Structures are given as structure tokens and as C-alpha cells.
C-alpha positions as CSV (number, residue, x, y, z in Angstrom):
1,M,13.4,-44.8,41.9
2,N,14.5,-41.2,41.2
3,K,14.0,-41.4,37.4
4,I,11.4,-40.6,34.9
5,T,11.3,-41.9,31.3
6,V,10.0,-39.5,28.7
7,I,9.2,-41.0,25.3
8,G,9.4,-38.5,22.4
9,A,11.5,-35.4,22.1
10,G,9.0,-33.1,20.4
11,L,7.8,-29.8,22.0
12,A,5.9,-31.6,24.8
13,G,8.5,-34.2,25.5
14,C,11.3,-31.6,25.7
15,E,9.2,-29.5,28.1
16,A,8.4,-32.5,30.2
17,A,12.0,-33.6,30.4
18,W,13.1,-30.0,31.1
19,A,10.6,-29.4,33.9
20,A,11.3,-32.8,35.6
21,A,15.1,-32.3,35.3
22,N,14.9,-28.8,36.7
23,A,13.1,-30.2,39.7
24,G,16.1,-32.4,40.3
25,I,14.8,-35.6,38.8
26,N,16.9,-37.8,36.5
27,V,15.3,-38.2,33.1
28,D,15.8,-40.7,30.3
29,L,14.6,-39.0,27.1
30,I,13.9,-41.6,24.4
31,E,13.8,-40.2,20.8
32,Q,13.6,-42.3,17.6
33,K,15.3,-39.7,15.4
34,P,17.6,-40.0,13.6
35,I,17.2,-43.8,13.5
36,R,13.7,-43.4,12.2
37,K,11.7,-40.4,10.9
38,S,8.1,-40.0,10.0
39,A,7.1,-38.6,6.6
40,A,6.5,-35.1,8.2
41,H,9.9,-34.9,9.9
42,Q,13.1,-33.7,8.2
43,S,15.5,-32.5,10.9
44,D,17.4,-34.6,13.4
45,N,16.8,-31.9,16.1
46,F,14.3,-32.1,18.9
47,A,11.1,-30.0,19.0
48,E,10.9,-29.8,15.2
49,L,8.2,-27.5,13.9
50,V,6.6,-29.6,11.1
51,C,3.8,-27.3,10.0
52,S,3.8,-23.5,10.4
53,N,6.6,-21.5,12.0
54,S,4.2,-19.3,13.9
55,L,3.5,-19.8,17.6
56,K,0.4,-17.5,17.3
57,A,-0.3,-14.2,18.9
58,M,2.1,-12.5,21.4
59,R,-0.3,-10.0,23.0
60,V,-1.5,-11.1,26.4
61,N,-5.1,-10.0,25.6
62,S,-5.4,-13.1,23.4
63,A,-5.7,-16.8,24.3
64,A,-2.4,-17.7,22.6
65,G,-0.6,-14.8,24.4
66,M,-2.1,-15.7,27.7
67,L,-0.8,-19.2,27.3
68,K,2.7,-18.2,26.5
69,A,2.8,-15.7,29.4
70,E,1.7,-18.5,31.8
71,M,4.2,-20.9,30.4
72,A,7.0,-18.4,31.0
73,R,6.1,-18.5,34.7
74,F,7.3,-22.1,34.7
75,N,10.6,-21.5,32.9
76,S,9.3,-23.0,29.6
77,I,12.1,-24.0,27.3
78,C,9.9,-23.5,24.2
79,V,8.9,-19.9,25.2
80,Q,12.6,-19.2,25.9
81,A,13.7,-20.6,22.6
82,A,10.9,-18.7,20.7
83,Y,11.9,-15.3,21.9
84,K,15.6,-16.0,21.3
85,N,14.9,-17.1,17.7
86,Q,12.0,-14.8,16.7
87,V,11.4,-13.5,13.2
88,A,9.1,-10.6,12.3
89,A,5.5,-11.6,11.8
90,G,3.3,-8.7,12.9
91,G,1.6,-9.5,16.1
92,A,2.5,-13.2,15.9
93,L,5.4,-14.9,17.5
94,A,7.1,-16.6,14.5
95,V,10.5,-18.2,14.7
96,N,13.3,-19.5,12.6
97,R,12.3,-23.1,12.8
98,N,15.9,-24.6,12.5
99,N,17.4,-22.2,15.1
100,F,14.4,-22.8,17.4
101,S,14.7,-26.6,17.5
102,G,18.5,-26.4,17.5
103,Y,18.5,-24.1,20.6
104,I,16.2,-26.6,22.5
105,T,18.2,-29.6,21.3
106,Q,21.4,-28.2,22.8
107,K,19.7,-27.1,26.1
108,I,18.3,-30.6,26.5
109,K,21.4,-32.5,25.6
110,N,23.5,-30.4,27.9
111,H,21.3,-30.7,31.0
112,P,23.0,-32.7,33.7
113,H,19.8,-34.5,34.7
114,I,18.8,-35.6,31.2
115,N,20.1,-38.7,29.5
116,V,19.2,-38.8,25.8
117,I,18.6,-42.3,24.3
118,N,18.2,-42.6,20.5
119,Q,16.1,-45.6,19.8
120,E,12.7,-46.6,18.5
121,Q,10.4,-47.5,21.5
122,T,8.1,-50.4,20.9
123,E,6.7,-51.0,24.3
124,V,5.5,-48.8,27.2
125,P,8.4,-49.2,29.8
126,S,7.9,-49.8,33.5
127,G,8.3,-47.2,36.2
128,I,7.1,-43.5,35.9
129,V,6.8,-42.7,32.2
130,I,5.6,-39.7,30.2
131,I,4.3,-40.6,26.7
132,A,4.8,-37.7,24.4
133,T,5.1,-39.5,21.1
134,G,3.0,-36.9,19.3
135,P,0.4,-36.9,16.6
136,L,2.3,-39.3,14.4
137,T,2.4,-42.2,16.9
138,G,2.3,-45.4,15.0
139,G,3.8,-48.8,14.5
140,S,4.6,-51.2,17.3
141,F,4.3,-48.5,20.0
142,A,0.9,-47.5,18.9
143,K,-0.2,-51.1,19.4
144,S,1.4,-51.1,22.8
145,L,-0.6,-47.9,23.6
146,N,-3.7,-49.5,22.4
147,K,-3.3,-52.2,25.1
148,I,-3.4,-49.6,27.9
149,T,-5.8,-47.0,26.3
150,G,-8.2,-49.2,24.3
151,D,-9.8,-46.1,22.8
152,Y,-7.8,-43.8,20.6
153,L,-8.7,-41.9,17.4
154,S,-6.9,-40.8,14.2
155,F,-7.3,-37.9,11.8
156,Y,-5.2,-36.2,9.2
157,D,-3.2,-33.0,9.5
158,A,-1.8,-31.0,6.7
159,A,1.2,-28.6,6.2
160,A,1.5,-25.6,3.9
161,P,4.1,-25.1,1.2
162,I,7.2,-22.9,1.6
163,I,8.6,-20.7,-1.2
164,T,11.6,-18.5,-1.7
165,A,11.1,-14.8,-1.2
166,E,13.2,-13.9,-4.3
167,S,10.9,-15.7,-6.5
168,V,7.9,-13.5,-5.6
169,D,6.9,-10.8,-8.1
170,N,6.6,-7.9,-5.7
171,T,5.0,-5.7,-8.3
172,K,1.8,-7.6,-7.7
173,T,2.0,-7.8,-3.9
174,F,2.0,-5.4,-1.0
175,T,3.3,-5.6,2.6
176,A,0.9,-5.2,5.6
177,S,-0.3,-6.9,8.7
178,R,-4.0,-7.4,9.1
179,Y,-5.8,-4.4,10.8
180,G,-2.4,-2.7,10.9
181,R,-1.2,-4.8,14.0
182,G,2.5,-4.7,14.4
183,D,4.8,-3.9,11.5
184,A,4.0,-4.6,7.9
185,D,5.5,-8.1,8.1
186,Y,3.3,-10.0,5.8
187,I,3.5,-10.1,1.9
188,N,-0.1,-9.9,0.6
189,C,-1.2,-11.3,-2.8
190,P,-4.4,-9.6,-3.6
191,M,-7.0,-11.1,-6.0
192,N,-9.9,-9.4,-7.8
193,K,-13.1,-11.4,-8.4
194,A,-12.1,-12.8,-11.8
195,E,-8.7,-13.9,-10.5
196,Y,-10.3,-15.5,-7.5
197,E,-12.9,-17.4,-9.5
198,E,-10.2,-18.7,-11.9
199,F,-8.1,-19.8,-9.0
200,Y,-11.0,-21.4,-7.1
201,N,-12.1,-23.5,-10.0
202,A,-8.5,-24.8,-10.6
203,L,-8.2,-25.6,-6.8
204,I,-11.4,-27.6,-6.5
205,N,-10.6,-29.6,-9.7
206,A,-6.9,-30.2,-8.8
207,E,-5.7,-33.8,-8.3
208,T,-5.0,-34.9,-4.7
209,A,-2.4,-37.4,-3.4
210,P,-4.0,-40.8,-2.6
211,I,-4.9,-41.8,0.9
212,S,-5.2,-45.5,1.8
213,E,-8.6,-46.8,2.6
214,D,-7.4,-48.1,6.0
215,D,-6.3,-44.6,7.0
216,K,-9.2,-42.6,5.5
217,V,-10.8,-41.3,8.7
218,G,-11.7,-37.7,7.8
219,F,-10.0,-34.4,8.4
220,Y,-9.6,-32.3,11.5
221,E,-11.4,-28.9,11.2
222,G,-8.5,-27.0,12.7
223,C,-6.1,-28.0,9.9
224,M,-8.4,-28.6,6.9
225,P,-6.7,-28.9,3.5
226,I,-7.5,-25.8,1.5
227,E,-8.9,-27.9,-1.4
228,V,-11.3,-29.7,0.9
229,L,-12.5,-26.5,2.5
230,A,-12.9,-24.9,-0.9
231,K,-15.3,-27.6,-2.1
232,R,-17.8,-26.4,0.6
233,G,-18.7,-23.4,-1.5
234,I,-17.2,-20.7,-3.7
235,D,-16.8,-18.3,-0.8
236,S,-15.6,-20.8,1.8
237,V,-11.9,-20.0,1.5
238,R,-12.7,-16.2,1.3
239,Y,-13.7,-16.6,5.0
240,G,-10.5,-18.6,5.7
241,A,-7.0,-18.6,4.3
242,L,-8.0,-16.1,1.6
243,K,-9.9,-13.7,3.7
244,P,-9.4,-10.0,2.7
245,V,-10.7,-8.3,5.9
246,G,-8.5,-5.8,7.6
247,L,-6.4,-5.1,4.4
248,T,-6.4,-2.4,1.8
249,N,-4.7,-2.9,-1.6
250,P,-2.7,0.4,-2.1
251,A,-2.9,-0.2,-5.9
252,T,-6.6,0.2,-5.8
253,G,-7.4,1.9,-2.5
254,H,-10.0,-0.8,-1.7
255,R,-10.1,-4.1,0.1
256,P,-9.2,-7.1,-2.2
257,W,-11.8,-9.5,-3.3
258,A,-9.6,-12.2,-1.8
259,N,-6.0,-12.2,-0.4
260,I,-3.3,-14.7,0.3
261,Q,-0.7,-13.9,3.0
262,L,3.0,-15.0,2.9
263,R,4.9,-15.1,6.3
264,K,8.6,-15.2,6.8
265,E,10.2,-18.5,7.8
266,D,13.5,-17.0,8.9
267,E,15.0,-13.7,10.2
268,N,16.2,-12.7,6.7
269,G,12.8,-13.3,5.1
270,T,14.4,-15.5,2.4
271,L,11.7,-18.2,2.9
272,L,8.0,-17.6,3.0
273,N,5.1,-19.7,4.2
274,L,1.7,-19.7,2.4
275,V,-0.4,-18.9,5.4
276,G,-3.4,-21.3,5.8
277,F,-2.5,-23.4,2.6
278,Q,-2.4,-26.7,4.2
279,T,-2.9,-29.2,1.3
280,N,-2.9,-32.7,0.0
281,L,-2.7,-31.7,-3.6
282,K,0.0,-33.6,-5.6
283,F,3.2,-31.7,-5.9
284,G,2.8,-30.9,-9.6
285,E,-0.7,-29.7,-8.9
286,Q,0.5,-27.4,-6.1
287,K,3.0,-25.8,-8.4
288,R,0.4,-25.4,-11.1
289,V,-2.5,-24.1,-9.0
290,F,-0.6,-21.9,-6.4
291,S,1.4,-20.3,-9.2
292,M,-1.9,-18.7,-10.3
293,I,-1.8,-16.5,-7.2
294,P,-0.8,-13.0,-8.1
295,G,3.0,-12.6,-7.5
296,L,3.6,-16.3,-7.5
297,K,3.7,-17.1,-11.2
298,N,7.4,-18.0,-10.9
299,A,7.4,-19.1,-7.3
300,D,10.2,-21.5,-6.3
301,F,8.9,-24.1,-3.9
302,M,11.3,-25.2,-1.3
303,R,8.8,-27.5,0.4
304,F,5.5,-28.6,-1.0
305,G,2.5,-29.1,1.3
306,V,2.2,-32.6,2.8
307,M,-0.3,-34.5,4.8
308,H,0.4,-36.8,7.7
309,R,-1.6,-39.0,10.1
310,N,-2.5,-37.6,13.5
311,T,-3.3,-39.7,16.5
312,F,-4.8,-38.7,19.8
313,I,-6.5,-40.6,22.7
314,N,-9.9,-40.0,24.1
315,A,-8.4,-38.1,27.1
316,P,-11.5,-37.3,29.2
317,K,-12.1,-41.1,29.5
318,L,-8.5,-41.9,30.1
319,L,-6.7,-39.1,31.9
320,N,-6.7,-37.3,35.2
321,D,-6.3,-33.6,35.4
322,D,-2.5,-34.0,36.1
323,Y,-2.1,-35.8,32.7
324,S,-1.7,-39.2,34.4
325,L,-3.7,-42.3,33.3
326,K,-6.7,-43.0,35.4
327,S,-6.0,-46.8,35.2
328,N,-2.2,-46.4,36.0
329,S,-1.1,-43.2,37.8
330,Q,2.5,-43.9,36.9
331,I,1.9,-43.3,33.2
332,Y,1.5,-39.7,32.0
333,F,0.6,-38.4,28.6
334,A,1.6,-35.0,27.1
335,G,1.3,-33.2,23.8
336,Q,-1.0,-33.5,20.9
337,I,-1.6,-37.2,21.7
338,T,-3.8,-35.9,24.6
339,G,-6.1,-33.9,22.2
340,V,-4.6,-30.5,22.6
341,E,-4.0,-28.7,19.3
342,G,-1.1,-26.4,18.5
343,Y,2.6,-26.1,19.2
344,M,2.5,-24.2,22.5
345,E,-0.7,-26.0,23.6
346,S,1.3,-29.3,23.3
347,A,4.3,-27.8,25.1
348,Q,2.3,-26.6,28.1
349,S,0.9,-30.0,28.7
350,G,4.5,-31.3,28.8
351,I,5.3,-28.8,31.5
352,I,2.4,-29.9,33.7
353,A,3.1,-33.7,33.0
354,G,6.8,-33.3,33.8
355,L,6.2,-31.3,37.0
356,N,3.5,-33.7,38.2
357,A,5.6,-36.8,37.5
358,A,8.5,-35.3,39.4
359,R,6.2,-34.3,42.3
360,K,5.0,-37.9,42.4
361,I,8.6,-39.1,43.1
362,Q,9.1,-36.3,45.6
363,G,5.9,-37.0,47.5
364,K,4.4,-33.6,46.7
365,N,0.8,-32.8,45.9
366,K,0.0,-32.6,42.2
367,I,-0.2,-29.2,40.4
368,V,-3.6,-28.3,39.0
369,L,-3.8,-24.7,38.0
370,P,-7.0,-22.6,38.5
371,E,-9.4,-23.2,35.6
372,T,-9.3,-19.3,35.1
373,T,-5.8,-19.8,33.7
374,M,-5.3,-21.1,30.1
375,I,-3.1,-24.0,31.4
376,G,-5.7,-24.8,34.0
377,A,-8.4,-24.7,31.5
378,F,-6.6,-27.3,29.4
379,Q,-6.2,-29.5,32.5
380,K,-9.9,-29.4,32.9
381,Y,-10.5,-30.0,29.1
382,I,-8.4,-33.1,28.8
383,S,-9.8,-34.7,32.0
384,S,-13.5,-33.8,32.1
385,W,-14.8,-32.6,28.7
386,I,-18.3,-33.8,28.6
387,S,-18.9,-34.0,24.8
388,E,-19.1,-37.4,23.4
389,N,-17.3,-36.2,20.3
390,Y,-13.9,-35.3,21.9
391,Q,-11.8,-33.3,19.4
392,P,-8.4,-31.6,19.4
393,M,-8.6,-28.1,20.9
394,G,-6.3,-25.1,20.7
395,A,-6.1,-22.2,23.1
396,N,-9.2,-20.1,23.1
397,I,-11.1,-17.8,25.5
398,G,-14.1,-20.1,25.3
399,L,-12.3,-22.6,27.5
400,L,-12.3,-20.1,30.4
401,P,-15.1,-19.4,32.9
402,P,-17.0,-16.3,32.1
403,L,-16.1,-13.0,33.7
404,E,-18.2,-11.7,36.6
405,E,-18.6,-8.4,34.8
406,K,-19.8,-7.8,31.3
407,I,-17.2,-5.9,29.2
408,K,-18.3,-5.0,25.6
409,A,-15.1,-4.2,23.9
410,K,-13.3,-7.4,22.9
411,A,-9.8,-6.2,23.6
412,D,-10.7,-5.0,27.0
413,R,-12.7,-8.2,27.7
414,Y,-9.7,-10.4,26.7
415,M,-7.4,-8.3,28.8
416,A,-9.7,-8.8,31.8
417,F,-9.4,-12.6,31.2
418,H,-5.6,-12.3,31.2
419,Q,-5.5,-10.1,34.4
420,R,-7.8,-12.5,36.2
421,A,-5.7,-15.5,35.1
422,D,-2.4,-13.8,36.1
423,S,-3.8,-12.8,39.5
424,N,-5.1,-16.3,40.2
425,L,-1.9,-17.9,39.0
426,T,0.2,-15.7,41.2
427,E,-2.0,-16.5,44.2
428,Y,-1.8,-20.3,43.4
429,L,2.0,-20.2,43.0
430,Q,2.4,-18.3,46.3
431,S,0.4,-21.0,48.0
432,L,2.9,-23.5,46.7
433,G,5.9,-21.4,47.6
434,E,7.5,-22.3,44.3
435,F,8.0,-20.8,40.8
436,Q,8.3,-17.2,42.1
């Protein structure tokens, strides 16, 4: 049957449907919104960005930049949408989240080979299916998944607050990007030692929102609530969200003792994200504690930080390198549920799952990219990671095989990784005679 069912219209599901449909395959895209939304979702649009509005670095001599460059070779709908709805963020690719998801929603709904079905899915359907239900998979469908996977894990993820730019006291802040990269797109809130210690003590003693005992399974390191990280030691967050390195406070001529960065949420910069301030503090406590940050005394919070459950399968035990299930090659997984971490990391897995599901119908060989590429490295990671403690992973150079030559300078070394990946990817695609 010339049809694929994709469950979930997040970034991965949209990429999967887009890739398969562009290959000429009919796709049923099943999405539960607006009938049912999780606690983290607010919009009715597809590909909703529920945490940060940043898609990480743009420069190709970075892991995140490499990944986006590779995705563009496969006509990624998310990369296309990102550059069409970009907002200034120094060297990062940040987007207007509403316009980003709105753009993707319209493209998906208008595709002649994609049929959108709004319903809550409770069972894994028959036929070729791509499961891209995301990190918030729960309810009856999670129980259905448990029947075919047997082994899946849960953890908690956290989102940072958003405030209005007009409520910031700019007499206490300065604009700059770390290390001077790109334009001065971040608003920086510098702290001296006394201000930091007062803030730190308030943070570690603030009241958090309750978590049920049934769901209390620990936090994922990559999105640790700031109050949890702070309790590891007084300097812990000075090496994280409040790190002052690469910045000079023009009011003093020196590096701040600690620093909080605010990033634009939209083109006009009317909304700002507290970078790295994922939190599970009660809303009143967020207002009290975060208003202690210089410049934020009268901050107007448009969205408080929230926590939500995150679910992923033990992919190396369950998945092949084409994202299909080892026990049933007609079932594919894509997105954060596979154990990739990050917006574009999730999206790239959707591309590969969608292409490979389409190729199964067309009788073509599966696509497995060279492990020297970032996408290929993820294919290897989700299918053959040897650690017993499988954890979500974002794009990083450590996933790639080492270079043959030693290059001391980090920027030059990372550029060499990109150049090798680009060359190997081009050679691979030429062998397929596709995606030129």
C-alpha cells in the first residue's frame, strides 16, 4: 500500500511527513491538537517550540551548524522555516516561534500528498507507521507503545520564563554577544559578588512545584532546572546559565561576577527569554526570585517556567540505523522519543525516518549516512550506543570519528570536521543519484 502513517506533528513528525510526501508517498499525519494538548503545549500549530526559541549555532564549524547544513541538503522544512522566520540572536539561529510553527503548519496542510487527521491516537496502527509522538508521550498510546518496546524511560524537562522587553530596566543592563560573536543581540544582566550571593541564597531556598511520587524519576542533565543545579554548590550556576565569561560590563570595564542573558523571542524584540533558566519553581517564587536579577525588578512575566514529563525509548536495544524497530521493520520512530535531544536533532531523525519509510515502499535501499556526518553519527548513536546508561544526546563533535590529522585550534578543527562531513555526504548522495 502506497501510504505511510505518521503519528505526531511536532518537528520530527512534520519532517517525516514532508520527506515521505516529497518522495511521492501518500501520508496520513495524525495529530491530537487541538482536541487534546499537553501541559507544555499552547498553540494549535504543528512543530511548536515549547522551550527555547533558539535552534543553536549557525556557523558550520560547530556541531549544531553542521547539522543544519546537512539537513538543508535534504530539503528540511524546519531549516527552511527557521531562516524565513529568523530573529537576531548573535551567532545563534533563533526564530519567532509562532511564525516558525505557522509556516510549517501551512506547508504541511497544503501538501497534496499529506492528509492531516486531528485525533488522539490510542493504538499503534497497522501498515508502515512513523511514531513521532515526542517527549510528552503518555496515556493510552504510551501503554500501546509499551507492548511493542517493553523498555522505555522517563525524565523531566524544564522550560525558561519569558518576559516583556519594555519591563527591563536597561540602565542596569548592557547589550553584547559572548566573545563578540555576531551582533550585540543579547541583553546582559551583570551581577557583582554580593548581588550574586543574595540571589543564589534566594534561589536554593525557593519553593518548587510538587511532583507526584509516581513520576519522580530524576532530571535530565541537558535541561536541568536552575534551582536543582544551584544546590550542587555556590559556584555551580556561575559555570552554567550565569557564566560571565566572554563578556565585559561597560559600566565597570571588567567581567561581571555573574551574568544572566536575555534573548529575543520575536523580530521586534518585544519578548525576551531568560537563557538557561529552566525551572520548576512555583510561579510566585519565580516572580520573587528572578526579579532580584539586575534590571528585572519590575519584569513583566508573559510565561513562567514550567516542567513537563519527557519519555524516550532505549533506542540501541530497539532500533535499527534507519530508525525502524528491530522487531518490526514496518514501525519507525523519530524525534526525542528516540533519545535525541534538541529541536533540530529531533527534526533530522524525522527526515531520515520519513525517507527510509518511503524507500521501503519504493523497494529502494535504506539511507544510512556516513558516520562522519552529524546525521550519520546520530543514526549510529541511536542504533549501536554501547553504554548501559543510554541518555538523550544533542549534536556534538564528540559523536564523530576523530580526524586523521591533529589540529590544535578549535575553530579550525571544527571546520575540518565540517569539511570532511560535507565531502563525504556529497560523495554518498552522488552514489545514490538523488538530493543533488
